[in-house]
N, C-alpha and C positions, 0 to 999 in steps of 0.2 A: 424671290429673287429681288435684288435691288442693285443700283449702280452706285459705286462708291470710289472715292479716292483712296488708294492703298499705297503704303510705302513700307520699307524695311525699318528695323529698329533705329537705323541711322537717320531716318527722316529726311533724306537728301533728294529723292527723285520720285515723288508721288505720281501715280498714273491712274486713270479712270478705268474701271472694269465692271462687268456684271458679276455679282457675287451670289453664289448658291451655297446653301448649308444642308447637305444631304444627311439623312439619319441612318441609312443602311447601305450595304454594299450594292444592293439592287438600285438604289437611288443614284449612286456613283456611276454605275454602268449605264443607266439611262442618260445621264448628263454627258458622259463621254461619247456615247453613240450620237447624241444630238449635236455635239460640238464638231463632229467630223464633216468634211466637205461633202461627203455623199449624203449625209443627213440633210444638209441644206438643199442640195439638188433635188432630193425627193420630197421636199416640203415637210420634213419631219422636224418639228421645233423642239422635241424632247424636253418638255417642261419649261420651255422658254429659253433654252440654251442656244437655239439657232440664231438669236439676235446677235450673239457674239461669236458665232461659229467660225467666221472667216478669219479670226485672229487666234483661234486655238484655245486651249485650256491648260491650267496648271493648278496643283494642289497648294493649299496654305494651311498652316497650323495655327500657332499663336503669334505669328509675325515677328519672330525674334532673329531671323536672318538679318544681318545688318544692311545688306544691299537690296538688289532687285530680283532675288531668286524666287519670291513667292508673290509676284505681281505680274500682270499681263495687260499692257495698254490696249484698250478696246476689246479685250478678249473675255474669257470666262475664268473666274477664279473660284475654285471649289474649296470652301473652308471645311475642314474635316474635324473640328473640335466637337461637333455634335454627333459624330458617328456613335452608334449604339454602344453604350458603355459595356465593357467586358473586362473583368479581372479574374483570372483563375490561377491560383498558386498551386504548383505541383511540388511539394517538398521532396518527394522521392527522386524526382528528376532534377531538382534544383532549378526549376524554370518558372516563369510566369507568362501567361498569355494575356495580352492587352489589346484593346482597340487602338487603332492608329491615332485617334484623337485624344487619347489619354495623356494628360500632362505628367511630366516627371514629378511635379509637386504632389499630384493626387496619388501617383504610384508609390512614392515614398511614404505617404501617410497610410497607405494600405499595407505596405510590406513591413515597415519597421515594427509594428506591434507583434508581428509573427516572427521577428528575428532575422529579417532579410533586408538587403539593400540593393540598389541598382548596380549593374556592373561598371558603368561609366556615367559620370555626370559632368557637364561643362560648368561654366561659371554662373549659370542661371538654372533654376528648376522649372522655369516657365516655358518649357518647350514640349512638343508632343513626341510620342513614340515614333510616329511616322517621320517627323522632322529629324529625329535623332538618327534614324536609318538613312534617310535621304541625304543628309549632310555628313554621314559617318562621323559623328561627333567624337571628340577626344576630351580627356580630362587630365587631372593631375597624376593619374596612374598609368599613362600611356606607356611609360618605360617598362612597366610590369605587365599590364593587361591589354595592351593595344587599344583599338578604338571600338565603338559600339557594335559595328558590324561583325566583329570577331566573335561576338557572344550571341548572335541571332541564330536560332535553330531552324526557323521557318517563318515565312510570311505569306499573307494573301495579297495578291496584286491584281487590281482591275486594270486591264490593258485597254487601249482605245477602241478595240472592237467590242467592248462590253464583257469580255470573258473574265472569269475569276480564276486565277492561277495560283496554286499553292506551290511555292518554290523555296529552295534552301540550298545550303552548300553542297548537298548531294542530289538535289532534284532541280534540273535545269540550272546548273551552277553559273553558266555564262550570264543568264538573265538575272539571277540572284546578285552576282557581284556587280553587274552593270547598274542595278537598282541601289545597292549600297554605295552611297556617295554620288549617286546619279542625279541629284538635285530635282527629283520628281519627274524626270523626263522619260522614264520607261513605263510609267503607269502610276496609279494611285494606290498606295498601301492602305488596307483597311484593318488589318490585324497582324500581330506578330507574336511569336513565342521566342523568348530569349532567357539566357542564364541570369540568375540572381546570386548574390553572395551572402553567406551566413555571417551575422554579426551578433554580439552579445549585448551591445548598448547602442544608443543613438548619439554617441559622442566620439570624438577623435582625441588621441594622445599626441600632442604637437610639440616638436622641437623647433626652435627659432634661432637663427644666427644673423646678425648684421654683417654684411660684407662691405669692405671699404671702397671697392671699385669693381668694374666688370670682370677683369681678369680673376679677381679673388672669387667672385661668384661662380665663374666657369670652373675654376679649380675645385672648389668645395662641392659643387654639384657632381662633377665627374668622379670625385673620390667617394661620395657618400650616398648618392641617390639610390643605388641598388640595394641599400639596406632598409629602404623605406617603401611603403606602399604608395604614398602620395607625396608629391614634391612640386613646389613652384617657387619662383623668386620674383618679387616685385623689384623693379629697377627705377632709379631716379636719373633720367637722361637730361635733366636741367641742372644738376649739380655741376659745378665748374672745376676746371683744372684736373688735378689727380683724382678727385672724387667722382668724376663723371662715371655714371653707371653703378654707383654704390647701390646696395640692395638690402632687402630683407628676405632671407630664405626661410621658408617654412616647409617642414617635412613631417609626415604623420603616418600613424597606423590607426585602424579602428580600435577604440578603447575597449578593454575587457572590464568585466564587472569589478575585479580587484583593483583596477586603476582609478575607479570613481571615488570622489569624496563620499562619506557615509550617507549624507543627506540625499544623494542621487541613487543610491543602491536600492532603495525601496521600489523604484520604478525605472529601471535602467534603460528601457526602450521608449520612454516617453519622448514624444517628438512634437514640439509646438513652435515651429518657426513663426516669426512675427514680422510684420511690416511696421516699422516704428515711425516712419515719416513719408511724406510724398513731396516730390518736386513741385514747385508752383506751376500753374498752367502756362504762365508766360515768363520767360527769362530774357533779359536784355542781351543784345548781341555782345560778344567778346567778354562775357563774364569770366569765362575760362581763358586766360591768356598766360603769357610767360610769367608774369609777376604773381598772379594768384595761384597758379599751379606750382611755381617754385616754393611759395610759402607753404602750401599744403604738403608738398613732398618733404620739405625740411622738417615740418612738424611730425609727419608720419614716421620718418626715419628715426628721429630723436625719441619718439614714443616707443618704438619697438625695443624689446630686450636685446642687449648685446649678445647674450647667450642664454636662451631660455630652454628649459628641458621639462618634458612630460606635463605640459599645460593641458588641462582638459577643456575642450571646446565642444559645443553642440555642433552637430553635422551641418545645420543650417548656417551657422556663423563661419565654419571653416570653409565650406564649399561655395556658399552663395551670399557673401556679405553684401553685395550690391542689391540683392532682392529685398533687403530691409528698407530700401528707399523706392517707393512706388514711382514709376515714370522717371527714373534717374536720367534717361537719355535727354529729357527736356532741359537739363542743366547746360547743354551746349548751345542753347539759344535757337532762334527760329530757323537758322540755316542748317542745323543738324550736325552730325558727326560722321567721320569716316574712320572705320576700324581697319587697320592694316595688319595682316598677319602673314608671316612667311616662315618657311623652314629651309635650312641649308644643311647639307650632310655633315657628319662628323669629319673633322679635318679641314673644314672651311671656317674655322673660328676667326681668321683674319677678315673674312667677308662680313661676319657678324659684327666685328669691331668697327669696320669701316662704315657700315650702315648705321650703327649706333652713334658713331662720331658725326656722321652726316646729319642725322636727326638732331643731335645735340647742338651742332653748329648753327642749324637753322632756327634754334629756339623753339622747337616743336613742343607745344604745351600739352603733354600727355601725363595725366595723373594715374592712369591705369596702364602701366607698361609691365608685361609679365613675360618671363623667360621660363621655358620648360625643356626637358630632354625627352625626345621621342624614342621609342623602341621600334621593333619591326612593325610594318604596316600590314594591311590586309591585301588579298588579291584583287581588290576593286580597282578598275582602271582610273577612276576619277577621285579616288580617296586622297585626301590631302596628306595625312601623316606619312613620314618616312623616317628612318633612323637619322637623327641629327638634332639640331637646336632650332627651336621655334620661338619667335618673338612676336608679341601682339601688343598693339597700342592703339588708343583712341585719340583722334585729333579733331579739332573743330573744323567743319567743312569750309568755313570762311577764312581759314588761315591763308594769308597771301602766299602765292607760289606753291601751294600744296600739290597741285597736279604735277608740276615739273619736279618737285622734290621726290614724290613717290615713283614717278617714271624712272628717275635715276636709281632708286632702290630696286625697282623691278629688274633693271638691266644687270645689277650686281647679283641679285638672287638667281637670275637665269644663267649668268656666266658661271656661277658656283654649282649649277646642277640642282637648284632648289625650285620651289614653287610657292605660290600664294594660295590662300584658302578661298574657294569659290563661295562658301556660305557667308563670308564676311566681305566679299569684294563688291564694290559699287562703281569702280572707275578704271579698271585695267583694260588694256587693248587686246583685241582678239589674237593677233599674231604672237604676242608675247605669251599669252596663256596657252596657245596651241603648242608652242615650243616647250613650255614647262610641263605639259602633260603628254608625253610621247606615246601613250597608249590611247589617245583620243580616237583614232580611226578604228581601233578594236572595239571601243565602246560604241561608236556610231553604228557599226555593223549590227550589233545586238539591238540597239535602239531602233534602227530601221526595220529590223525583223518584226518587232512588235508594234511599231507605229509607222508603217510605210506612208501614211497620208500626212504625217507631221502634225498630228492633232495636239500633242503636248508641247506647249511653247510658253516661255516666260520672257520677261524683259531681259533677264540675265542671258538666256540662251540666244536671243536675238543680238544683244550687244556683243557677246563673245563668239557668235557664229558657231555655236555648238551643233 
């Protein structure tokens, strides 16, 4: 055990915690029992966890939540990346079983040579299976395949009493769905079994269209998305006048062997994602500003094909382009970044336009602004996705007036019946989030059943009064 400053990927609010790295589910159970108030009263320090017991405990994977979901000021943070490795592929069932600390990067390297791929991946492969479930991650295929939790068959959960519970959609479904998207606040996942998909190659067949403005992007996505497995649109919110919200829409399927150039067909499942650069350890403040990001956006838009068809891209390049730059979050300088992601229902396109215009008018310098269409969500009370439009963007935390700007966006999202994503939040206010998640009390009732002493606590749960 050691005491460390921890922050999310946004690097905005580090806090000091006692950190433990268990290797087995039994180790996790000991830590959680020691972190409870009763353990302190009885003098049980449970491997040293009692020092931080009064502030509770929370799980942490690879630290890719943008905000404060995987940190606990003064408490115990249980890093799960060292949990005993476990990878078992069941081709007959179309599933894989993995320890919660397994990264999607390692999982892909294991699955692809066998001709399988993960059911859902976000914009980075450097997250754990446990984190994928706890945040109920979504990807470019949500309009077709929903979120990660929809593909989980079962999971092993260590609850604060130290019990190991195997749960799933048909076994204690209330606890299962409270855990999916529950941000680690119902227990610590140690293992999960979930669906995988069959693929012939480690490549994607990509169609690209440049769109001249936001309305054109919305129209083309509405008309064509359902014909593609994966779809996402990058937007330029710094373009001026009629070009505001111009975009680059990419849509794709998994490539088949016949789609590949002849030189790739000899080893169609070869998967060798690379890190080609690293951000410098120190970047001056305000390197990313309206001028530099506008220049980047202009070049990116001009470089994209006006109408590209059937381009073959490696899965790493298509799904995780930013992973090629190690520590890219450092590019935002010492003050870090805020990622803001929201969803509004279909029919609330005017709200989406107003928010985009508000951000554009403020000169918000986001070079990573992406628009997607969500399909049906899962039964999880705290899961973020719902049918509608979702917009995500990264902003420098030092941007003047950022707090006021995003509070105004929150108000519009709430009025439209939408919500923000807890796994990326670092600044929202509790009453607004409570109103955005109307099933919060239902989730609390399940959480209180398995954690009546309030052992599982994070900076996020304190700030949002979950």
